[in-house]
Every structure is written in structure tokens, then in C-alpha cells.
N, C-alpha and C positions, 0 to 999 in steps of 0.2 A: 569766486566768493565773491562777490561786488563789496568792497570798503564804502565808497561814495561815489554817486552818480552825480555828474555834472551838467546842467542844461549852459549851451550857449546860446544869445541871444544877441541878433542884428536887425537892423532895418531891413537886410536884403533877403533874408530869410522870414521875416515875418509880414503879414500884411497890415495896411494901414487899419485894417478894423480893429487889429489887435494890439495897436500902441498904447491905448489907454492902459493893457497891463504892464510895459514897459513905465510908463508915467508912473506906477502905482509899485513897481520895484523899486523906483528911484526914488518915490515919498518914504517908503518903509525903511530905505538901506539896505535893502536886498541886493540891488543893482549898485554900484560904486565905482564907477567910470574912473575917475581920480587916483585908483590903485593900479590901475593900466599907464599912468604918466610919470615916466621916471627923471621928464626933463624937458625944458623949453627950449630954442633958439629964437634968435631974434628973425623977422623978416629976409634981414638982407644975408643969411645964412643957409636959406631954404634949399637954394640949389648946388650950394656945397655938401650939406649933409644928405640931398636927395642921391648925389652923385657917391659919395661915402656908403649908402645904403646899397650901391649897385655891387660893391665890392666885399660887402659884410665887415665894412669897418667902424659901424656905430654901436657896438657892442661894449665897446668900453667910455671911458670918457676922454675922449680924442681931442674932440674942440676946446677950448677957451672959452669959445661964445655958449655954450651950454651948459645952464644951470642947473641945477638939483630942486625936486620942488616939495 
């Protein structure tokens, strides 16, 4: 039994001829990219964060420079 079907869209999987569909989903609120953002960092911290990602250390809020949005 299938309870829910979830479709994932990205620019890699969708040709430019279908970008209008993505824009329509953004306009109607069906696609909400902000829901996928858990925090932000300043540009000076990018290298540190990328290195931490390689060690799977970015799941928690380990960096004091990271802010919640």
C-alpha cells in the first residue's frame, strides 16, 4: 500500500523547457525551498563548514557562527 508519493524536482533532472513548471510550483507554494534551509553561515566560515561536511560533523549546531533561520 502506498500512503504518499513524493516527487523530487531539480534543475539537474528537469530540462529548461520545464522550468516554467518549477516557477509555477514556487508561485503556488507547492515548492518551498526555504523549508530545506536549516541555517546560514558567513562567507568566512565556508571552508571550515565544507571540511566539517566531509567528516559528517555538520548535523548538529557545532559552529557558533552558524545561525538559525
